[in-house]
C-alpha positions as CSV (number, residue, x, y, z in Angstrom):
1,M,-1.0,10.9,8.5
2,K,-0.6,10.3,12.2
3,T,2.7,8.7,13.2
4,L,2.6,5.7,15.6
5,Y,4.4,7.8,18.2
6,T,1.8,10.6,17.9
7,K,-1.0,8.2,17.9
8,Y,0.3,6.4,21.0
9,I,0.6,9.8,22.9
10,V,-2.8,11.0,21.8
11,V,-4.4,7.6,22.7
12,T,-2.7,7.5,26.1
13,I,-3.7,11.0,27.0
14,G,-7.2,10.3,25.7
15,M,-7.4,7.2,27.8
16,M,-6.3,9.1,30.9
17,F,-8.9,11.8,30.2
18,I,-11.7,9.3,29.5
19,S,-10.7,7.2,32.6
20,F,-10.9,10.3,34.8
21,I,-14.4,11.2,33.3
22,I,-15.7,7.7,33.8
23,A,-14.2,7.5,37.3
24,F,-15.8,10.8,38.2
25,L,-19.1,9.7,36.8
26,I,-18.9,6.4,38.7
27,S,-17.9,8.3,41.8
28,N,-20.9,10.5,41.4
29,I,-23.2,7.5,41.2
30,I,-21.5,6.1,44.3
31,Y,-22.1,9.5,46.0
32,Q,-25.8,9.7,44.9
33,Q,-26.5,6.0,45.8
34,K,-24.3,5.5,48.8
35,L,-22.6,8.5,50.3
36,K,-25.6,10.8,50.0
37,P,-28.0,8.6,52.1
38,F,-25.1,7.8,54.5
39,N,-24.4,11.5,54.9
40,D,-28.1,12.3,55.3
41,N,-28.5,9.6,58.0
42,K,-25.4,10.7,59.9
43,N,-26.4,14.4,59.9
44,T,-30.0,13.4,60.9
45,K,-28.7,11.6,63.9
46,I,-26.5,14.5,64.9
47,A,-29.5,16.9,64.5
48,L,-31.7,14.6,66.6
49,D,-29.0,14.4,69.2
50,I,-28.8,18.2,69.4
51,A,-32.6,18.4,69.8
52,S,-32.8,15.6,72.3
53,F,-30.0,17.3,74.4
54,V,-31.9,20.6,74.4
55,N,-35.2,18.9,75.4
56,E,-33.5,17.1,78.3
57,H,-31.9,20.3,79.6
58,P,-34.6,22.9,79.8
59,N,-32.3,25.3,81.7
60,I,-29.6,25.4,79.0
61,D,-28.9,28.7,77.2
62,L,-30.2,27.7,73.7
63,K,-28.3,30.4,71.9
64,N,-25.0,29.8,73.5
65,Y,-25.4,26.0,73.1
66,L,-26.0,26.4,69.4
67,E,-23.1,28.8,69.0
68,S,-20.8,26.1,70.6
69,I,-22.2,23.5,68.2
70,S,-21.5,25.7,65.2
71,K,-17.9,26.2,66.3
72,V,-17.4,22.4,66.0
73,G,-18.1,22.7,62.3
74,Y,-21.8,23.1,61.6
75,Q,-24.1,25.7,60.1
76,I,-27.3,26.1,62.1
77,Y,-30.7,27.8,61.4
78,L,-33.4,28.0,64.1
79,V,-36.9,29.3,63.6
80,D,-40.0,29.3,65.9
81,N,-43.8,29.5,65.2
82,Q,-43.6,33.3,65.3
83,G,-41.0,33.4,62.5
84,N,-38.1,34.4,64.8
85,E,-34.9,33.2,63.3
86,L,-31.4,32.5,64.6
87,F,-28.3,31.7,62.5
88,S,-25.1,30.2,63.9
89,G,-21.8,29.4,62.3
90,E,-20.8,30.1,58.7
91,P,-23.5,32.1,56.8
92,F,-25.5,30.3,54.2
93,R,-24.9,31.4,50.6
94,D,-28.6,30.8,49.8
95,K,-31.1,31.2,52.7
96,S,-34.2,30.4,50.7
97,L,-36.4,27.7,52.2
98,S,-40.0,27.1,51.6
99,V,-42.5,28.0,54.3
100,S,-44.1,24.5,54.0
101,S,-40.8,22.9,54.8
102,K,-40.5,24.9,58.0
103,E,-44.1,24.2,59.0
104,R,-43.7,20.5,58.5
105,V,-40.7,20.4,60.8
106,L,-42.5,22.6,63.4
107,K,-45.3,20.0,63.4
108,G,-42.8,17.2,64.1
109,D,-41.6,15.9,60.7
110,I,-38.0,15.6,59.7
111,F,-36.7,17.5,56.7
112,H,-34.2,15.5,54.7
113,G,-32.7,18.3,52.6
114,I,-29.4,16.6,52.1
115,L,-31.0,13.4,50.7
116,H,-33.5,15.2,48.5
117,F,-31.3,18.0,47.3
118,P,-31.5,18.2,43.5
119,Q,-29.9,15.2,41.8
120,K,-27.1,17.0,39.9
121,T,-23.9,15.6,38.4
122,F,-20.5,16.5,39.7
123,V,-21.4,15.7,43.4
124,T,-22.7,19.3,44.0
125,G,-24.4,18.1,47.2
126,F,-21.1,18.1,49.0
127,F,-20.6,21.8,48.4
128,A,-24.0,23.4,48.0
129,N,-24.0,25.9,50.9
130,E,-27.8,26.4,50.8
131,L,-30.4,26.2,53.5
132,R,-32.3,23.7,51.4
133,N,-29.3,21.4,51.7
134,T,-29.8,20.8,55.5
135,I,-31.4,18.4,57.9
136,G,-34.4,19.8,59.7
137,V,-35.7,18.3,63.0
138,P,-38.3,19.5,65.5
139,L,-36.9,21.0,68.8
140,K,-38.8,22.0,72.0
141,H,-37.3,24.3,74.6
142,N,-39.1,25.8,77.6
143,G,-42.5,25.1,76.0
144,T,-41.7,26.6,72.6
145,N,-41.6,24.6,69.4
146,Y,-38.7,25.3,67.1
147,A,-37.5,24.0,63.7
148,L,-33.7,23.2,63.8
149,F,-31.9,23.0,60.5
150,V,-28.3,21.7,60.6
151,R,-25.6,20.9,58.0
152,P,-21.8,20.5,58.1
153,D,-20.1,23.6,56.8
154,I,-17.9,23.4,53.7
155,K,-14.6,23.3,55.7
156,F,-15.9,20.3,57.6
157,L,-17.0,18.6,54.4
158,F,-13.5,18.9,52.9
159,N,-12.3,16.6,55.6
160,E,-14.7,13.9,54.3
161,M,-14.0,14.5,50.6
162,H,-10.8,12.5,50.8
163,I,-13.0,9.4,50.6
164,L,-14.6,10.6,47.3
165,F,-11.2,11.7,45.9
166,G,-9.8,8.3,46.9
167,W,-12.5,6.6,44.9
168,I,-11.9,8.9,41.9
169,L,-8.1,8.3,42.0
170,L,-8.5,4.5,42.4
171,L,-11.0,4.2,39.6
172,S,-8.9,6.5,37.3
173,I,-5.8,4.4,37.8
174,T,-7.7,1.1,37.4
175,L,-9.5,2.2,34.3
176,T,-6.3,3.7,32.8
177,I,-4.4,0.4,33.3
178,V,-7.3,-1.6,31.7
179,M,-7.5,0.8,28.7
180,V,-3.7,0.8,28.3
181,V,-3.7,-3.0,28.3
182,I,-6.5,-3.1,25.7
183,N,-4.8,-0.4,23.6
184,T,-1.4,-2.2,23.8
185,K,-3.1,-5.4,22.6
186,F,-4.5,-3.6,19.5
187,L,-1.0,-2.0,18.9
188,V,0.8,-5.3,19.3
189,R,-1.7,-7.3,17.1
190,P,-0.4,-6.1,13.7
191,I,3.2,-6.7,14.9
192,T,2.2,-10.2,15.9
193,N,0.6,-10.7,12.5
194,L,3.8,-9.5,10.9
195,T,5.7,-12.1,12.9
196,K,3.4,-14.8,11.8
197,A,3.7,-13.6,8.2
198,T,7.5,-13.7,8.5
199,K,7.4,-17.3,9.7
200,S,5.0,-18.2,6.9
201,L,7.5,-16.7,4.3
202,S,10.3,-18.6,5.8
203,T,8.5,-21.9,5.1
204,G,7.9,-20.8,1.4
205,N,4.3,-19.8,1.8
206,F,4.0,-16.4,0.1
207,N,0.2,-16.2,0.4
208,V,0.1,-13.9,3.5
209,E,-2.6,-11.4,4.4
210,L,-2.1,-8.3,6.5
211,D,-4.1,-5.2,7.5
212,I,-3.1,-2.4,5.1
213,T,-5.9,-0.1,6.0
214,R,-4.0,1.6,8.8
215,H,-2.6,5.0,8.2
216,D,0.5,4.9,10.3
217,E,3.9,3.3,10.3
218,L,2.4,-0.2,10.9
219,G,0.2,0.3,7.8
220,E,3.2,1.3,5.7
221,L,5.2,-1.6,7.1
222,S,2.4,-4.0,6.2
223,Q,2.2,-2.7,2.7
224,S,6.0,-2.9,2.3
225,F,5.9,-6.4,3.7
226,L,3.2,-7.5,1.2
227,R,5.2,-5.9,-1.7
228,M,8.2,-7.8,-0.5
229,A,6.2,-11.1,-0.3
230,R,4.9,-10.6,-3.8
231,K,8.5,-9.8,-5.0
232,L,9.9,-12.9,-3.3
233,E,7.1,-15.0,-4.8
234,Q,8.0,-13.6,-8.2
235,M,11.7,-14.3,-7.6
236,D,10.9,-17.8,-6.5
237,D,8.9,-18.4,-9.6
238,L,11.8,-16.9,-11.7
239,R,14.3,-19.2,-9.9
240,K,12.2,-22.3,-10.6
241,E,11.8,-21.2,-14.2
242,F,15.5,-20.4,-14.4
243,I,16.4,-23.9,-13.2
244,S,14.0,-25.4,-15.6
245,N,15.2,-23.4,-18.6
246,I,18.9,-23.8,-17.9
247,S,18.4,-27.6,-17.3
248,H,16.7,-27.8,-20.7
249,D,19.2,-25.6,-22.5
250,I,22.1,-27.6,-21.1
251,Q,20.5,-31.0,-21.5
252,S,19.5,-30.4,-25.1
253,P,23.0,-29.9,-26.6
254,L,24.4,-32.6,-24.3
255,S,21.9,-35.1,-25.7
256,N,22.8,-34.1,-29.2
257,I,26.5,-34.5,-28.5
258,K,26.0,-37.9,-26.9
259,G,23.8,-39.0,-29.8
260,Y,26.2,-37.9,-32.6
261,T,29.2,-39.3,-30.6
262,N,27.5,-42.7,-30.5
263,L,27.0,-42.4,-34.3
264,L,30.7,-41.7,-34.8
265,D,31.4,-45.1,-33.3
266,N,29.9,-46.7,-36.3
267,K,32.8,-47.6,-38.6
268,A,30.5,-48.0,-41.6
269,I,29.4,-44.3,-41.9
270,S,30.9,-42.3,-44.7
271,K,33.5,-39.6,-44.4
272,E,30.9,-36.9,-45.3
273,K,28.5,-38.1,-42.6
274,R,31.4,-38.2,-40.1
275,T,32.4,-34.7,-41.0
276,Q,28.7,-33.5,-40.7
277,Y,28.4,-35.2,-37.2
278,V,31.6,-33.6,-36.0
279,S,30.4,-30.2,-37.2
280,I,27.1,-30.6,-35.3
281,I,29.0,-31.7,-32.2
282,N,31.3,-28.6,-32.5
283,S,28.2,-26.4,-32.9
284,E,26.6,-27.8,-29.8
285,I,29.9,-27.4,-27.9
286,K,30.0,-23.8,-29.1
287,R,26.4,-23.3,-27.9
288,L,27.3,-24.7,-24.5
289,S,30.3,-22.4,-24.3
290,T,28.3,-19.4,-25.2
291,L,25.7,-20.3,-22.6
292,T,28.4,-20.7,-19.9
293,K,30.1,-17.4,-20.8
294,Q,26.7,-15.6,-20.6
295,L,25.9,-17.2,-17.2
296,L,29.3,-16.3,-15.8
297,L,28.9,-12.7,-17.0
298,L,25.4,-12.5,-15.5
299,A,26.7,-14.0,-12.2
300,S,29.4,-11.3,-12.1
301,L,26.9,-8.5,-12.8
302,D,24.5,-9.9,-10.2
303,R,27.2,-9.9,-7.5
304,N,27.9,-6.2,-8.4
305,E,31.5,-7.1,-8.8
306,D,33.7,-4.2,-9.9
307,I,34.2,-5.5,-13.4
308,M,33.6,-2.2,-15.2
309,E,36.7,-0.5,-16.6
310,K,35.4,2.9,-17.7
311,K,37.3,5.1,-20.1
312,L,36.7,7.5,-22.9
313,F,36.0,5.8,-26.2
314,N,34.2,6.5,-29.5
315,V,30.8,4.9,-29.7
316,G,30.4,5.5,-33.4
317,Q,33.7,3.8,-34.3
318,Q,32.8,0.9,-32.0
319,L,29.5,0.3,-33.8
320,K,31.1,0.6,-37.3
321,E,33.7,-2.1,-36.3
322,L,30.8,-4.3,-35.1
323,I,29.0,-3.9,-38.4
324,R,32.1,-4.7,-40.5
325,N,32.6,-7.9,-38.5
326,S,28.9,-9.0,-39.2
327,Q,28.8,-7.9,-42.8
328,W,28.9,-11.4,-44.1
329,T,25.9,-12.5,-42.0
330,V,23.9,-9.5,-43.0
331,S,24.6,-10.1,-46.7
332,E,23.8,-13.8,-46.4
333,K,20.2,-13.0,-45.2
334,G,19.7,-10.3,-47.8
335,I,19.1,-7.6,-45.2
336,M,19.4,-4.0,-46.2
337,L,21.5,-2.2,-43.5
338,S,21.6,1.5,-43.1
339,Y,23.2,3.5,-40.3
340,S,24.0,7.0,-39.1
341,L,27.0,6.7,-36.7
342,P,28.7,10.1,-36.1
343,D,31.8,10.2,-34.0
344,I,30.6,10.6,-30.4
345,E,32.7,10.0,-27.4
346,M,31.5,8.9,-24.0
347,I,32.9,7.5,-20.8
348,G,32.0,3.9,-20.1
349,D,33.2,0.3,-20.3
350,P,33.8,-0.3,-24.0
351,S,33.9,-4.1,-23.6
352,L,30.6,-4.4,-21.8
353,L,28.9,-1.9,-24.1
354,N,30.2,-3.8,-27.1
355,T,28.3,-6.8,-25.6
356,V,25.2,-4.7,-25.6
357,W,25.5,-3.6,-29.2
358,D,26.5,-7.2,-30.3
359,N,23.4,-8.7,-28.6
360,L,21.0,-6.1,-30.1
361,F,22.5,-6.3,-33.6
362,S,22.5,-10.1,-33.5
363,N,18.9,-10.2,-32.5
364,A,18.0,-7.7,-35.2
365,I,19.6,-10.1,-37.7
366,K,18.4,-13.4,-36.3
367,Y,14.7,-12.4,-35.9
368,N,14.5,-10.3,-39.1
369,K,12.7,-11.3,-42.3
370,L,14.5,-12.3,-45.5
371,N,15.3,-9.2,-47.4
372,G,14.3,-7.1,-44.4
373,T,15.9,-3.9,-43.1
374,I,18.0,-2.8,-40.1
375,E,18.7,0.8,-39.2
376,I,21.2,1.8,-36.6
377,S,21.7,5.4,-35.5
378,I,23.3,7.4,-32.7
379,E,21.9,10.7,-31.4
380,E,23.3,13.1,-28.9
381,R,20.7,15.0,-26.8
382,E,21.9,17.3,-24.1
383,Q,24.0,15.1,-21.7
384,S,22.8,11.7,-23.1
385,I,23.5,9.4,-26.0
386,F,20.8,7.5,-27.7
387,V,21.7,4.4,-29.6
388,I,18.8,3.1,-31.7
389,F,18.4,-0.4,-33.4
390,E,15.3,-0.6,-35.6
391,D,14.4,-3.8,-37.6
392,T,11.6,-5.2,-39.7
393,G,11.6,-8.5,-37.9
394,I,8.9,-10.7,-36.4
395,G,8.1,-8.2,-33.6
396,M,6.4,-9.0,-30.3
397,N,3.0,-8.7,-28.7
398,T,2.3,-6.8,-25.4
399,T,2.6,-9.9,-23.2
400,E,6.0,-10.8,-24.7
401,L,7.2,-7.2,-24.3
402,E,6.6,-7.4,-20.6
403,R,9.0,-10.3,-20.2
404,I,11.7,-9.8,-22.8
405,F,14.3,-8.9,-20.2
406,D,13.6,-11.9,-18.1
407,R,16.3,-14.6,-18.2
408,F,15.8,-17.5,-20.6
409,F,12.6,-15.9,-21.9
410,R,12.2,-16.1,-25.7
411,A,9.0,-15.1,-27.6
412,D,6.9,-18.0,-28.7
413,M,7.3,-17.1,-32.4
414,A,11.1,-17.1,-31.9
415,R,11.2,-20.6,-30.2
416,T,12.1,-22.5,-33.3
417,R,14.9,-24.8,-34.0
418,T,16.1,-22.7,-36.9
419,I,16.9,-19.7,-34.6
420,E,19.5,-20.3,-32.0
421,G,19.5,-18.5,-28.7
422,T,19.8,-18.8,-24.9
423,G,17.3,-16.2,-23.8
424,L,20.0,-14.5,-21.7
425,G,21.1,-11.8,-24.2
426,L,18.5,-9.1,-23.4
427,S,18.8,-9.7,-19.7
428,I,22.6,-9.1,-20.0
429,V,21.9,-6.0,-22.1
430,A,19.5,-4.5,-19.5
431,T,21.9,-5.2,-16.6
432,I,24.9,-3.6,-18.4
433,V,22.8,-0.5,-19.4
434,N,21.6,-0.1,-15.8
435,L,25.2,-0.4,-14.5
436,H,26.0,2.6,-16.7
437,G,23.2,4.6,-15.3
438,G,21.1,4.4,-18.4
439,H,17.9,2.6,-19.5
440,I,16.5,0.8,-22.4
441,T,13.1,1.0,-24.0
442,V,11.4,-1.2,-26.6
443,N,8.7,-0.4,-29.1
444,S,7.5,-3.4,-31.1
445,I,4.6,-4.4,-33.3
446,E,4.0,-8.1,-34.0
447,K,4.9,-9.2,-37.5
448,V,6.1,-5.6,-38.3
449,G,9.3,-5.1,-36.3
450,S,11.0,-3.8,-33.2
451,T,12.9,-0.7,-32.1
452,F,15.4,-0.8,-29.2
453,I,16.5,2.5,-27.8
454,V,19.4,2.6,-25.4
455,E,19.9,5.9,-23.5
456,L,23.3,6.4,-21.7
457,P,24.7,9.4,-19.9
458,M,27.8,10.8,-21.6
């Protein structure tokens, strides 16, 4: 995966390289279309001026004159009808020139070698030190016809190359700036989209869309942002569900208390009825008290308050004490209880873990069948303790299993008036187990039973 930093470096260098290539190609077009004809016309005029001067001064020493011209910065080739040749100035690298070209110039035509030099890329016409890359004009001196071929030498051409290099540099800089602006726009676009998505989240709109196909830091950030948005949406749904459930669970006992209190105002009711109503009111008050205590415990656990007081204690003895205290409830429902609780010691908060065992054991009793069974066992495996609660209760389906640790969630089959509960117990269990560095797993089959397995580090 390319990092954003590496991608930016690679893209910037690539843009500079591409800009230079494009600028060079554009400069080559400018050379072929503009500079080359201009150079041809300029050198044609110079060649004609040289021929005209020689024609007007028949007494001039042609050889010496051409030598002086070559010293100014020109390469010269002179040939007559007899094939006699004269070279002046820097030697040509390639002296090949067709006979027909020479003959046309001797007959009075002008040879535009610079203009018609092969159309090659990379502006080779500026540097081709060849006889074909010259201007040929007719010259007459003392009754003899000559063909004069002239071109600026390479050193002279370098003085003119600054124009071409200037174009290349200007175009390179301009194209690089344009490409950087475009590239920056593409780099900034996902950040802009993230900003818009953040504002959308702040207004409570969790339905945001981002590009997650990128394979860099921005792609990872977009994926993380979408995961966060989905999590926030779930939390918002849970919050609404939490408020709805707690409102219902508080309003229901309050309504009962209010109703039975009004009934107590009736002086005509019997003592037995009055006692029954008071018992119901006390039961509802106890229900509210339990709900309040569980909410306070969850609030403390959520704030990560340092409420844990870890110490060494015997898990087996703690579970045996819990079973003794619940023996009457187990017997009343006709449940057969079996357990294997060896003396195993561990370091943890005995009070919080007792809450875990109490919730799991209470659920196994409440949701069990008449004359059902409950089996509790402790196993020690390497550095972990496994506490297992297995019952033959109503069980749960797959959908219910996914949500049993959500607050206020109770399986539909368990939502009956005959089975009391707040839906907070298993949420408290999971939180306490997590605080101890352990985890809880559940295996359940609807109408068959459930098995809760708590794994804790010793």
